[in-house]
N, C-alpha and C positions, 0 to 999 in steps of 0.2 A: 613715142614720147622720148625715147632714149636718144634718138637723133637731135631732138630739139635741145635736150640737156646738154649733149656734147658740143652742139654749136655754141650754145650760150656760154659753156665753160671755156671754149676755145677764144671766144670774143673777150671775155673777161680777162683770161690769162695773158693775152696779148696786150692788154692794156687799152683796147679800143672800145669806144662806146657803141651802143646799139645804132645811133644815127650814123656814125662813121661807117658802120657795116653796110647800112642801107645805101649810103652815098657812094660806096665802092660799086654797087650794082647799077649806078646811073650811067655807066660807061659801057655797058654791054650792048651789043647791037640791037637786041630786043627791046631795049628800054622805050624807044619811040613808039613802036607798036603797041607794047603793053600799056604805055601811059595813055594813049588815045583809047584803047579798049576800056580802060578803068573810066575815062572821061565819058564815053558812050554809055556805059552802064549806069553811072551816076546821073547822067542827064535823063536816061530812060525812066529810072525810078524815082527822081526827085524834082523833075521840072514843074510839077504841078503841086509842090509841097512848100511849107515855109522853109525848109533846108535850101531850097533853091536860091534864096536871097544871099546865102553865104558863099556859093559857089558860082554864081553867074558871071563874076569877073573873069573866070577862067574859060569862058565859052569860046572867045575868039582864038586863044592859043590851044584850046582843047587839052589842057594841062590837068590830067587826071590825078597826078601826084599833088599838085598844088591844091586842087579842090579837096582831096581827101585831107590834107593836113589842115585846110580851112575848117572842114567839118569837125575833126578832132579838136581843134582849138575851141570851137563853140560849144560843143557838147561834152567834152571831157576836160576843158580848161578850167582855170581858176574861177571864172565868173560862174560857170555851172557849179562848181563845188560849193562856192559861197551861197548860192541859191538853195541847193539841197541842204546845206547846214542850217540855214535861216528856216526853212520849211520844217526841219526836224525839231528845231527849238520852239517854233510856234506850235507844233503838234502837242509837245509836252506841255507848254504853257497853257494851252487852251482845252486840254483834256481832263476830264475828272470822271471817276467811277461813281455812278449814281445808283448802282444796283443792276441786277439781271433784267435783261429785256429779251423779247423773242429774237430781236436782230442784233444784240450786242451783249455778249456774255463776259464774265471775268476774263476768260482765256483770250477773247478778242482784245479787251482792254490791255492785258499784259503784252500781248504780241505787238500792239501798236507802240507801247513804250520800248520794247526791245528793239523793234525795227528803228525808232527814232535815235536811241542811244548807239546803235550799231552805225548808222550814218554819221552821227556826231563824232564817234570815235575814229571812223574811217577818215574823215576830213581832217581831224586833228593830227593824224599820223602822216599826212602828206606834207 
């Protein structure tokens, strides 16, 4: 963990961004081999899933980095954040406490609202 912190500090202190630090690594000789290895792993695990539709355009070039970035854009991008925020708001709007039941008690009700407000707050801070 301390190595991670020192690397992060050195990147910030040099004024470089995280992406520029990654882009520097694209020039190392191992990049092509590693890039293809990442592609092969993604293909192996995602070819029969919905996620394949986001990366299939990278099949011909076997571009693991491009495929990975496409997955991040879809699953951690603005659209995904808006969907989670919308789901949290719907959960709060459509949930009401009607008393204790065997399947759903007051603690469950409180936890549901805490989770919804956590996600709402998380997306507002981005």
